[in-house]
C-alpha positions in Angstrom: -74.4 32.5 15.1 -73.8 31.5 18.9 -70.1 32.0 20.5 -69.6 28.3 20.8 -70.5 28.3 16.7 -68.2 31.1 15.9 -65.3 29.6 18.2 -66.0 26.8 16.2 -65.1 28.1 13.0 -62.5 30.2 14.4 -60.8 27.1 15.4 -61.7 25.6 12.0 -60.1 28.2 9.7 -57.2 28.7 12.4 -58.5 32.4 12.9 -57.5 34.3 16.0 -59.6 37.2 17.1 -57.1 39.9 15.8 -57.1 38.2 12.4 -60.8 37.7 12.2 -61.2 41.5 13.3 -58.9 42.1 10.1 -61.2 40.1 7.7 -64.2 41.6 8.9 -63.2 45.0 9.2 -64.1 45.4 13.2 -62.1 45.8 16.0 -60.1 43.1 17.8 -61.9 43.9 20.7 -65.7 43.6 19.3 -64.8 40.2 17.8 -63.7 38.8 21.5 -67.0 40.5 23.0 -68.8 37.9 20.3 -66.9 35.4 21.4 -67.8 35.6 24.8 -71.0 36.0 24.0 -71.3 39.8 25.1 -72.6 41.0 21.7 -74.4 39.1 19.0 -72.3 38.5 15.8 -73.8 40.8 13.4 -75.5 39.1 10.9 -73.6 40.0 7.6 -70.7 39.1 9.6 -72.3 35.6 11.0 -73.3 34.9 7.0 -70.4 35.6 5.2 -67.9 33.4 8.2 -70.5 30.5 7.6 -70.1 31.0 4.0 -66.5 30.7 4.1 -66.5 27.8 6.5 -68.7 25.9 4.5 -67.1 26.5 1.1 -63.8 25.5 3.0 -65.6 22.2 4.4 -66.7 21.2 0.6 -63.7 22.3 -1.0 -61.0 21.5 1.3 -57.5 22.7 0.8 -54.6 20.9 -0.6 -52.7 20.4 3.1 -55.8 19.0 4.6 -56.7 16.2 1.6 -52.9 15.5 1.9 -52.9 14.8 5.3 -54.1 11.1 6.6 -57.5 10.8 6.8 -58.7 14.3 4.8 -60.2 16.5 7.3 -59.3 13.9 10.1 -56.7 16.0 11.2 -58.7 19.7 11.1 -61.3 18.1 13.2 -58.9 16.6 15.9 -58.0 20.3 15.8 -61.7 21.7 16.1 -63.3 21.4 19.5 -64.7 18.5 19.9 -68.4 18.5 20.8 -68.2 20.4 17.7 -68.2 18.6 14.6 -67.0 20.3 11.5 -69.5 18.9 9.0 -72.5 19.8 11.6 -70.9 23.4 12.2 -70.8 24.0 8.3 -74.3 22.5 7.6 -76.5 23.4 10.3 -75.2 27.0 11.0 -78.7 28.9 9.6 -77.1 31.8 7.0 -75.1 29.1 5.7 -77.7 27.3 4.1 -79.4 30.0 2.6 -76.3 31.2 0.7 -76.0 30.7 -3.3 -72.5 28.9 -3.3 -70.9 29.1 -6.5 -72.8 32.4 -7.7 
């Protein structure tokens, strides 16, 4: 997972580095290092993030569905360079995850 992909996923999910650190059991400093490209995101963490993002894109929460245009509101909040669908479906780990199991 590249730093750009990580930042796009974090924006989509509304995660700060501190929140992501709590979720994955790592330090806030470690997450900031991933975000800034100083260290690579560990494979297990990248796979988990990608799986969560893919699931949320495929099964949007009610507040996203209720917004005009479905995911359009969240897409506008996400980085314009990174389409939400592209992020979710082009992440290498997410393609191998057996969703629904």
